[in-house]
Every structure is written in structure tokens, then in C-alpha cells.
N, C-alpha and C positions, 0 to 999 in steps of 0.2 A: 459371488460377483467376480467377473473376470478383471484382469489388470486394467484394461482400457476404461471400462465403465467405472471402476473404482477410482481411477485417476481423474476421470471427468467429474465425478461427484466431489472429489477433493478440490478441484479447481473451482467448481461452482460455489463452494462454501468459502474458499480461502484466497482466491486470486486477488480480490481488492486489498486484503490485508498484506499479502506478499508484495504487491506493487507499491503500496503506501510505505512499507518498511524498507523497500529497496533491496529485496532479496533477488539476486540474479536468477533468471528463468531456468538456466541449465541445472540448478539445484532442486527444482520443484518436484520432479518425479521421484528422485531418491528420498527427498523429505517425506513425500507421501508414503513410501514404503517403510521408512524408519518409524513413522508415527503408527502405521498400521501394525507393524510387527514389534513395536516397542523396542527398537534397537538403540541402545545407549553405548556407542562404541568409541567415545572420546578417549578411553584408556589405551586404545591401539595407536593413538597419534600424539598424545600429550602426557606429560608427567607433572604433577604438582610437587613443588619443592619448597621447603621452608628455608628462608634466607638466614644464614648464620652470620651474626654481627659480633661474634666473640672477640675478634682481633681489632675491630674498629668500633668507634662509638656510633650507635644508631642515631640518625637525625630524626626529628619528629615526622618528616614526610617520607621517610624511607619505608617501603612496603615490607610486610611480614612474609609474604608468599610470592612465588613466581610460578608461571606455567611455561614449560619448555617443550618444544616439538621434539618428538623422539624418532621422527622420520621426515624425509622431504615431503612437502605438501605443495601440490600444484593447484593454483587458484582456478584453473579451467577444468579440473577433474570434478565431475558432477557428484562423486561420492564424498567429497570433502565438506559436507555440512553435518553438523553435530547437534544433537539434542542435549541441552543442559537442564537438569532438574532444578526446581526451586525448593529451598530448605524451609522458607518461612514467607508467608504472605500476610500482610497486616495493614491496618489503618494507622495513620501516624499518631492518632490520639489513643491507641490501645496497646502501645508497646509494653508498658510496665505490667498491665494486667495479663497480657499474653505470657510474659516471662515468669510472672509470679505463679500463674496457674499451670504452666507446663514445664516442670523441672528439667526434662530431657532437652527441651528447646534452649533453656538457659545454659545448660552444660555445653551444648553444641556451639552456641554463639561465643561462649567464653573460650572454647578451644580454637574457634576460628580467629578470634581477636586476641588470642594469647593473654587473656585476663586471668590473673592469679589471686585476686582478692578472696578472702576467706568466707565472709558472711554473704548470705543471699542478697541482702539489700545493697551491699557494696557492689556485688556483681551486676545487679540490675542497673545501678547508677552508671557503671562503666559501659555496659552494653548500650544503654540508652544514649550515652554521650557519643559513643563511637560508631553507632549503627549507620550514620549517614555517609561513612566512607565505603560502605558495602551495599547500601540499599539502592534499588532502581525502582522505576515507577511505570505504570501503564494505566489507561482508562479505556473502558468499553464505550464506544460512541453510538451504539444502536439506539435509534429513535423509539424502539419498542420498550426500552427499559425506562424505569422511573429516574428522576433526577438523582435520587439517593444512590441508585445502582450504578450511575455513571460517574460517581465521585472517584477520583484517582485512588488506586491502591498501590502499596509499596511491597517490594519483595526482596529477599536475599537469596541469591543463587546458592547452589551446593558449593562444596569446598573448591572444586576445580574452577567453576565459573567465578567465584569470589576471588580466586587467586590471580586472575588475569589483571595485568597492570596497565596504566595509562601511557600513551605516547601521542605526541602531536603528529607523528608520522606513523600511524599504526599499520600492522600487517593483517589484522582481522577486524571483523565487525561482529557485534552482538545485538540482537533485536528480540524483544519479547514476542511470543507467538501464542495465540489462543487456538487450541484444537477444538473447533466448534462442536462437533458431535459429542465429545466427552466433557466439554466445558472445563478443560484442563489447560493450564498455562505453562509454557516452557520458554527457554531462551534458545535462540538459534545462533550457533557460532559457525562462521564461515570465513575463508581467507579472501582478502582483496589484493594480496601480493603473494608471489611465490615465496615459500619459507623453506629454509634448509634445516636439516636435523641439527638440534642444539640451539636453534634460535629461540629467543624469548617471545612468547605470544603477547601481543599488545593490542589494545583498542583505544579509540578516542572517546573518553568519557563525556565530552561535550561536543556533540556533532552540530553541524549547521553553520550558517553564515551570520555574523553579528556586525552591525554597522559600527558599533563601538567595540574595539578589541578588548577593552578593559572589562566589558560585560562577560566575555568568555573567560578571561583571567580570573574574575571574581567567582565564577561558577566552578572553577577548578581549585578553589581554596582548600577543600578537604584533603587534597593530595599534593598541592604544589605551593611553594613559598610565594607569597604575594607582597609586592613592594610598595603598594600604593595606599596604605592605610591612612596616610596623613593628607590625602587629596581633599580639595575643596568639595563640600557637599551641597553647595547652593544649586538651586534648581531653576531651569529656564522653561518657559512655556513651549511645548512642541508646536510644529508647524501645522498648517491646515490639513495636510495629508493625514496626520495622526488622528484628527477628529473624524475623518471619513473612513479610515481603515477598518475593515471588518463590518461596516454598517450598510444596510440596504439604503440605496439612494432615496432621498426624500425630495419631493418637489415643493416649491414655494407658491403660495397663493398669488393670484393676480389681484393686487390690492385695489386697483382702480375699479374693479367690478364690485367691491364690497363697501363702497363709501356710504351708501344710504340703505341700511337694512331696516325694514319695517317688520315688526313682530306681530303675529296674530294674537288675538285675545286669549286663546288657549293653545299652549305649546304641546305638540305631540312628541312623545319620547319613545324611541326604540332603544332598548337597553339589553345588552348581553349579560348584565350582572343581576342576578335574581333578587338581591336585596333592594335594589332600586325599584324593581317591579312590585315588590312587596310593600315597601315603606314610603314610596313617593305618593302621597295621598292628597296633597293640597290641590284644590279645584282648578288652579291655573294650568295644571299639567294633566295630560292624558297618556297612558301607556298604550302603545300600538305594537303590533307584531310584525309589521312590514317596514323595512328601511325606507322604501320609496314614499311612504305616507308620513314619515317623521320630519319634525323640525329640528330635533336634537338626536344625534347619534352617539350612543355611549357604548364603546367597544371594550372588550377585554383583551383584544389582540392589537398589535401595533398598527397604527394607521400612518401611511407615508405619502399618499397622493393628494396633497393639499391644493396643488394647482388644478388638478382635475375636478376636485370638489367645488372650487371657486368658479370654474367655468360651467359645470353642469348644474350645480345646485347652490348658487350664491346665498340663498336664504337659509340654508341649513347650518347648524352648529355641530361640532365634533369635540370629543372630550380629550383632545391632545393638541399640543403645540409642535410645530416643526422644530426638530433638533432639541427637544426637551431632554434627550438622553445625555446632554452635557452635565446634567445634575443627577440623573438617576443611575448612571454607571460610575462605579467607585473611582476608577483611575481618572476619569474626566472631572468628577466632582472636586477632587483635590486640586487639579489644574485650575479650575474655575475659581475656587475659593482663594487661591494664592494671588489672584489678580489684585486683591485689596491689601496686599502686604505693604506695610509702610516701614521704612527704616526707623529704628529706635536705638540710639546709641547707648541708652541706659540698660538695655536688656542683656541677659547672659548670651554669649555667642552661640550656645546650643539651643536657645529658645527660638522656635520657628513661628512665623506669623502666617495668617491671623491666629490669634490666641485660641479662637474657638475651633480651629482645625487641628486635631492631633497630628503630630509630625508624621508625614506620609511619604513613602517612596514607592514608585512603580518598579516592581521586581523584574519586569520584562525589559525595561529600558534604563533603569536607574540603580541597578544593583551595586555598581561601584560607589555611588554616592551613599547608599544605605550602609555599605561596609565601612566607608570612611567615617560616617556619623556614629555608627556602632562603636568603632575603635576609639573615637575621641570621647565618647561617653565612658567607655571602659577605662581609659586613661585617667579620667576625672573621678573614678570610683562610683559612677552613677549606675542605677539599675538599667538593665538592657532587655527587658521583656517586650516582645513585639507580637501583635496579633496580625496574622496573615490571612487575607480574605480574597476569594476570587472576585474579578471585576463585577460579575453580574449574577451572583447567586445570593439568596437570602436564607433566613432560618438557621444561620450558623453552619451551613453545609460547606465542607472542605475548608474549614476555618481552624487555625491552630495558633496557640500561644506558645512562644519559645524564646529562650535566650541563647540557643545553640547556634553559633555562627555557621557551622557546617550545614545544619538543617536549612537555615535561611538561604544559603548559597545553592542548595539542591532544589528548593521549592520551585524555582522558575521552570524546571523540567516537567512539573505536574500541571502546567497551564498558567495563563496570565493571572497574576495576583498583585495586590498592593500589600505592603508591610506598613502597619500603622503602630506608632508607639502605644503600647498598652498603658491604659490609665492606671497608674500605680497608687494614686491617692484619691479614689473616688469618694464623693459624698455618699454616705451609707444610710440605710433606713432600718430602724429597729423593728424587727418582726417578733411578735410574742412567741416565746418558746423556741426561737430559732437563733436570734442574735442580730447583729448588724450585717445587712446583706447589700449587695449591689442592686441597683435598679436603673431602668432607663425609662424615658418619657417619650411618648409618641404624640406629636402634634399633627393634626390634619391641616394641610395648606391648600388654599384656593387661589389659583392663578387666573385672574379674570381678563387681563390684557397685558400685552407687551408693547412698549413704545407708543403711548405711555404705559409703564409697568404698574399694575394694580394687583396687590396681593392682600389676601385676608387669611386670618388664622381662626380655626374653630376653637373656641375657648375651653371646651371640655376636653382635656387631654386624657391620654390613656397610659396606664402604668404596667410595667412588667418587672418581676422580681426574681432574683436568684432564690434557691431553696436552701442554701447553706451559708453560714457566716463567711464573710469575705476574709481572705488572707492571701498574701503573695506566695502561695505554695500550692501543691496539688493541681497543677494546671491542666491535667487530663480529666479532672472532675468537672463535668459539664454543669452540674447543678450548683457548683460553687462560683463559677466564673462566667456563666452565660445566663441570660434572662428570658430567652424565648422558650417557654415550657409547653406551649399549646400544641407543638408538633412532636414532642418528645414522649415516646411511649413509657408509661409508668411513672412519669414525673408529675407530682401534684402541681396544680396551677393556683397561685394565690391571687385573688381578685381584690381590687380596691378602687372605688370610685374616686374621681379627682377631688370631690368635696371632702370625702373622708381623709384623703391623703393630706389636703391642706390643713385639716384640723390636727392630724398627727404631726405634721411638719411644725406647726406653731408650738407644739409641745416639745418636740425633739430639738428644734433649732430656733429657740425663742429670739436669739439675737440676729437672725437672718430673715427678714420679712419676705414672704413668698412673692408678694407683688413686685418687689425689686428684682428677685431672681427671674421672674417671668418677663420683666421688662428687658433684662439682658438677653433672654432667649429670643424675644421678638426682634430685638435689634440685630442679633446674629442672623436670623432668617431674612430680615430686610436686606442686610449686607450681602447675603448669598444671592438673592435675586437681582440686586444691583450688579454684582459681578457677572451673573449668568446672562445678563442682557447688555453688557458693556460692548460686546463685539458682535459683528455681523455673523450670520450662520455661514458655515457649519460650526464656528467656534462659540456661538451663543444661541440662545433661544430666539426664534424668529417672530416677528410681528405677524399676527394672523387674526383678524377680527372675527373669523368663524370659530376660533378655538376658545375653549374653556377647559380647565384641567384641575384635577385633585391629586395631591401627593401626600405622603406621610413622611415627616422628618423624625428620625430616631436620635435621641439626645441623651447624653449622660452629663452629670455635674461632677466637677473635680475641684479640689482645693488648690488655691494658687496663692503663694506668698507675695505680698506687696508691702515692702518695708517690713514693719513688724506685725502687720495685720495678715489675717487669712481671709481671702475673698473666695467667693464661689464663681467658678468659671464654667459656663456651659460648653460642651464639646459636641460637635455635630458628627455623628457616626455614619449616617447614610440617609439618602432620600429615596423613597420607594415610589415607583409607579404602580398604579392599580393596587393600592394596599387593601388588605382584608378589612372590611368595615362591618363585619358581623357584630362584633362587640359594640361598636358605635350605635348600631341600630337597636340592639337589645337594651342598651343602657339608656339611650336617648331616642325614643321612637320618632321624633321630629327631625332627626339628623339630616336626612336627605331633603325634607321639606325646606329646612333652613338653608342648606347649601345651594339648592337649585334656585331658591328665591334670590340669593345674593348673586349667583353667577348669571342668571338669565332674566331676572325681573328688576334688577337694579334696586332691590329692596334692602333696607337696613334691618338686621335682626340682632337681638341681644346676644346671641350665642357666637357671633362672628365679629372679629376685630380687624379693622383695616390697619395695615402697618406701612 
């Protein structure tokens, strides 16, 4: 292949990546050649030096290494782009296993971080603690990949790349780069200013514009002293623009066209969900294969055109409400839940309300408040474990438990997430031959109308259990700290019907009547939907007489001290749209018959409770 066609192929594969990363075009052809010929020539321009602090006391934020230019470097010279190799690529929850299983990697990281501990476990502890001063992240965004393959990965550059230090006024940039034909990842180092021989090479560790300058300062905590640990951590509801940001525009129904809906005696159902087609058998409904013939449209993709539906087909129903994402996306769920916060002068100043929402911060917009809250907990000697979750992923993907402040401050770089106080005192369930394990409870919720708001709960709840006894340790052990096992390869799935769970509960917690616990759960769900419909869209779920919806709420129970008593407090973890209802159908074959009867026939059924 000649040089021109080779470069054309390179651009065809890599131009979008180069443009998105902001790599100047005059570097592209030389980059192509260096990749093709595997030219790693950074040693001709830079020298890694260890900083000697023998005569002065090293401060905690002083770097161990520095990279110095050993010749003048012109930012317009197309040859001045360099390939930096990666020493280690890892998932954030596999650090200890990687280090334990690859002794040479542990030795290399100890040399990089100047760790002198003797035992392997002490070395692993120190590397795990310090890694976030060196780690960077990238994610592959291809739609051809599975959700699992698109989860962000972290990497540590080689010694020279890791030796480059931070500056608010840098002279270089570094960006990750995936060489697509080889599926290998490098970091590109290139100048943005002219550099003289002897100058220190620096980059900006936190690029981009931030509306709150403290957000950027907090993200630099691993490398710079931070002065704002004692700031107020109280949270305000964001403006309307935040509720719309990043979401496809939804239209609202023309309500006057929907005032008098008359239903046929038999409702035709078009469903994209196979379990409805299989299990909806009551004679008042008929499954059809054409959307145009249907009275009820049950989609598995998001529906946004409510106005158009009200104009073209005012007699049809759809299985979604306008702006229901205010409860199904985790950052907005926390915002909505806090609307019911009431001041309580008797509570501890670090207890946040409502009590059923674990203390939650948006890491993209509220990192300084999270840091302030974290430090004030530390000052009081309280535990500080946080579970960090993406806004809109389920099944525990890209979710981490940590008490490492450096890690918390780096996580915003890996995509929008919330940090939620990890429930350190969960109510546990005794599993035979296993011990006391974490569990969560899934309730199916039926939203029949908004304004007036009418909500039902399917009484037969569903349970998920950890596979190992709970303890506040070993946070990388998925089967000890997580409960979703049906997507985890090789993990056994412990099944228990709610009736059998209630029998076991009465034995394990004889002093806590399950009916009272469930009453508090129903109250919590009622309060959530009150909060979710308090405000007009886009800040709240909209009125839509054509809409009916089914959600699943995942809940844990925790112990809460009240005077000298211990009470059980439900905690809402998340609300899911289009939940997997396979188990519901297998356990209770009339599941969809009952739900459709409530939602569309105004029937009362014993399995559903109005709240």
C-alpha cells in the first residue's frame, strides 16, 4: 500500500476520533507513520527525572517525577507528536486482583509510586490508594459494542507519561488514542505552546469549561491542596434547562381532545414485549401484530410524540407518560425526591432528607458539595463509603463502592454519575449455609393517571440476594456487596417467593411486623409520586389521559436509630423503566392479566393495592 492510500485509510478509520480529541490536523500524517512503523521516539525530546527532596521537606502534593524537554520543541512542527505506551489497563473494581495475580505489575507500580512497603498486601494497599493520582480513563462509544464493552476503562501510562505534571497553564496536551486496526490504545503527547530546552512538560489534568470553578478545583484534589472542605453541602434544585439537557424533546398531548374516551368491549394490544404477548390471556384483551389496529401500544423503546398521538389517535393508549424520566434517571430521581424535604431541628446536621433517599450527590455538578459532606463525615469519625453509579445504567454496570476521596474526584471524568452514601447498616437476611446477606426488594408500580395522580402497587414483590455474608470490607467482591446475580456469569441465583420470604421474616425478625414495614414502603412510594407530579413538565411527570405505565422500584431496608429504639427505614435505590418481568410471569402467570385489568378496565384485583 502506498503512502497516500495508507494515509487515506488511516483518516477513514481515525478522523472522527482525532477531531473529537482536538488533535491538530498538521500532526495527523506523522502520527499515521509513527503508528505504522511503531516509532516511539519520545526519548529524543524528553527526559524523565526523579525529583530530589532531600534538602527540603516534601509536601503531600509535591510530585515524585518530572519530565523535561531536552531540546527546543516547536508546536507547529508536524513531527512533534509522540506515542506514549500504557503500562496497565484495568477496570476500577479489579485493581487488587490484577496486582495480586501479576507480581511484575505490582513491582512496576511500586517503583512508579516510590512505595517501599515490605509485604505484598501492604504494597497492594498503597498502590490501590495512590493509583488515582496516575490513572486516566477512556470509553469506546461504538454502537456496535455491547453496553458492557462500552463501560469506561482506566489506564496508567508508562513511566514517562506518568511523570508529566499538572499546570493550569500547560504547554502540552495528552489524549488517549485507539489504533483501530490493531485495537491497541496509546496516549498522544503533543505541544500546544513552544517549549525551550530545559522546560518542564506540563498538561492540564482537568480540561474543559465548568460553570462552577469549585467543580474543577475538586477534580484536582489528588494533586492540589483544596481549601473548601468546610463549605455548605446543602443542595438546590437545578433549573428547567437541567431537566431538558441531553434528552430528546417530548411533546405534550392536546388534553381537550382526550376529554371523553370511550373504550371498545375488547381492547386490542400491540406489544413489543414478548411476555405480554405470551401471558396476557384474559378475554377482554386481544393481541394484534399491527400498531394501526391496536387500542393499546406497549413499546420497549422510548415514546416521545404524545401530542402527535393525541391528534392522530386520541382513542389509543401508550405505556409511557411524558417526562417520566424524572424518576427513572438517577440524578433526576434524587432531585425529585428532595422536594419533600422538611426541616427538622432535632436531626443530626449530617442526616439528609427525605430519610428514604440515601444521601446523594451529582458528581457532574455537585462534586464540591460531596467533598464538603465527605470531609465533615470524616471529621466526625463516621464511615465514608459511597456507591457511585451512572445516571442511566442498570445491573451494577460501571458502579463502584469506595471511600477513596481521590477516586471520587476522578470519577466525573468517566461519565456522569451520582455518588450515593453506601448503606452501611442494612437489614440482612439469614441464608442457610451462607450467613446474613444483603438483599433488595423490587416492587412493581402501576401509574394509572397524573393530575389526579393514581398509583397502584403489585403486592407480590420480588427479591434479590447477595451470595456471601455481608461485611464492610472486600468492596471489590461483587457477590458480597451486590444483589443482581441473574446477569453475572457463574454466580448462583438464590430464588425466594415473597410468601416464603414473609414466613422467614417472621422467624428472623419477630419484633418487626412485615405488614408495618410494607406500610412504610408504600408510604415512601406514594411520597415519591407526589413529588414527581408537584411541578409542571419538564420538571415533573405530565398529565396524559392516554398514558399508562409500569415501573419497578428497587428498595433496601436499613436500621435507623430513633431515641433508644432501632427502626427499619426503607431506602429507595432506583426506579426502572421497562423492568424485566420474566420472573413475575413465571411466578405469577396472571401478572399481566391483573395489571392490564387495573390499568385499562378500572377493575379492582386482589394482587394490586392503590396507594
